[in-house]
N, C-alpha and C positions, 0 to 999 in steps of 0.2 A: 596561489591559494584558491581563488575563484575558478581559475581555469582547471585546476585538478579536481576540484568538487563537481563541476559541471561535466568534466569528462567521466567521471565515475558514475553520474547518473544517466549517461547516454547520448551526452552531446559529442559531435565530431569536433576536431580542432577548428574547423571553418565556422560551424554554427556556434561555437563558443566565442570565437572572434567578432563575429557580426553580432551577436546578442549584446555583448559587453559594450561594443561600439555604440550600439542603438541607446543603451542605457546611459551612456556618457554624453552623447550629442543631442539626444532627444529626437523630435520629428524631423525626418530628412529624406531627402531623395537619395538615390543609390550612390551618387558620385562621394559625397562626404563619408558615407559608410564604407565604401571601397578604400578610400584613403585612410581612415581611422583603423579599419580592421586588417588592412594591408593583405586582402584576399584578391585573387584574379577577377578582373572585371567581368569575365564570361560566367563566373559562378554566382554572382551576386543574387540574381533573381531566383535561382535555383535553391541557394541557401535560405533567403527570405521566405521562399514558398514552405520549405521544411519547417522554419520556426513558426509560420502562421499555422501549419498543419497541427503543431504541437501546442496552439493556443497562447503562444508567447509574443506574437507580433501581429499588429493589425495595420491597415494601410488606408488611406483616404486619398481622393483626387483633388488636387488643388491647381487652378489654372492649367488643367488639363495634363498634369504630371502626377505621378504615384508619390506619395509621402508615406514613409513607414514609420511606425512607433513601437517601440518595446511596451508591454503592458506592464502592470505594477509587478515588482519582483516577487511579491507573495504568490504571484500566480504559479511560480515554480513548485510550491506546495501542492497546488491543484494537479499540476502535471505529474508529479510524483505520486499522489494519490490514484490518479487514473491508471499510472503504471502498475502500481500495487494491485490494484482491482482487476487488470487484465492478466497479471502474473497469477492470481488466485484463480482466476477462471481457467487458465491454461494449465495450472497444476491440477484442478479436479478433472480436466479432460484427460490429462496424462494418467491420473489414477485409473480411470476408466478403461484405458487401453493397455495398462501394465499386465493383466492377466493374459491377455491375447498375444502380447509381445513375449512373455515368459514362456508360454506354450510354444510359439513359434521357435524360440531359442532352444527349448528342451529337445525339439524334433531333431536339432542339428548337433545336439551334444549327448549323443548315446554313450560316447566314452570321452572321458576328461582326465588331464593329469596336470596337477599343479604343484608348485613348490612354495613353502612358507618359511621365511627366515627370521630369526630373531624371537625376543620375548613377545613381541606385539603379533609376530607371525604365529607362534605357538597358541596365544590367546585366541587369534582370529579363526584357526583351524578348529579349535574346541566349540567356539560360537556357531561354527558353520554345521558342525555335527549335530548340535541341538536344533538348528534352523531347519534341517532336513528330517527331523523325526517328529512324530506326533504321539498322542495319547495311545497307549497300547504297544507301541513299537518296542524293540529291544536293542540295545547297542552291547556287543561282545568284545571285551578289552582283555588283552593278554600281554604279561611280560613287563608290567609296570614296575620300574627300578625305584629304589629307595630315594635316589637322588632327585626324582621328579617330585616327590612329595615333600622332600625336605625344602626344595626351592620354591615350589608353587602350592605349598599347603592351603594357604588362605584362598587362592584362586580356584583350586580344585574343589574346596569345600563349597564356595558359593556355586560353582558350575553343577555340583550334585544337588544343591538345593533347587536350582532352576530346573533341573532334570526331573526331580521327584515332583515338583509343583505341576510340571507339564504331563506327568502320568507316564513317563518313558522309564522302561525296566533296564536293568544293567546287570549282566555277568561279568564279572572281572576277577582275572588271575594275576595275583600280585607275584613278584618275586619273593623267594623265601624268607628275605630279611626285613619284609614290610609288614609283619603281623601286628605291630602296633596300631598302624594306620587301617589295616585290614579289619581288626577287631571293631574299630569305631565305624566302618562302613558296614559291617554286618548288622548293626543296629538300625540302618536306615531302611526306610521303606523301598520296595520295589528293587531290592538289591540282593544279589548272591554273591558270595566271595569264595575264592579258593587260592591256594598258593602252589607256585611253581617249584618242582624240585630243582636244585642248583644246576645240575648238567645241561638243563634247557634253557637257562636264562641268557639274555642278551641285553645290551645297553638300550636298545630301542624297544618300543612296544607297539602293538598292532591293535587298531580298533576296527570291527566289521559291522556295518549296519546297512539294511537295504542293498542297494547296488554300490555301496561305497566301502573303500578300504583306506584307512589313514595310517600312517606310520610316522612315529615321533622319536626323536633323540635329542635330550636336553642336556647332554654332556657338553660343557662350553658353551658356544653359541648354539641355541636350539635350531634345528632344522627338521621341517615336517613335510611329508608328501601326501597329498590327497589323490586318489583313483577313483573315477566313476565308471565302472565296467561291470556288467552283470556276471559274466562268466568269471572275472577274477575275484570279485565278492564271494560268489558261490564256492570258488575253491578255497578261500581262506576260511569260510564258514566251516567247511569239512574240516580243516586244519584246526581250527578253533576247538571243535567238537571233540576232536581225538584228544587234545591236550587237557581239555576241560575233564575228560573222564578219567584221566591219570592223574590229574592234579590232586592236592591233599586239601581237606577241610581244614578249618581253624582249630 
């Protein structure tokens, strides 16, 4: 129990053994500490130095010999508080360099292809779409099947609320049998709706925005694809515009 907790807060196995040995035997030279903790004799001073740096062990000289003593066990709380303070400082430092790290990453990610599977994967890719868009941007969506709305109606409704709150426009082409849902979407702000004629319909649907293209199929286990490539996105935008012009209004 004690060993497990000390390990979880950053103690090595040897540090744990020595610290618990000191608590048990009190002030001591290295000999009894080594015997009680069962650590290698050559490691004793190294481990004791580490515990001293943590503020958990002190020493004194008695008759020319070093005697070590564990500080009050409540000192562990001070040790944890210090660790938390240092972690907060490092977190703030990390926040400051995140933008430059992301910029560096983006330089090397002119093209990206990712696969998302399952219901969580489906939701993740939708969240990623909103993350990449900002106020005034538009996402073009075509070929949304009835099954998608039947299975994920609540989630898609919430997604649209977030989209509208963020000021993101949407042009969407539903399959012909989605007019009930489409009529509700038509009443939403920043939303244009049309319907695909049956010969052009497929089980999957396509979203195009900025330099991204996503393709989703929710028949059975959902599987979704995300592509980041400007040339690919430009091609799909042209394709979307063609389908948009020949699609029907409600």
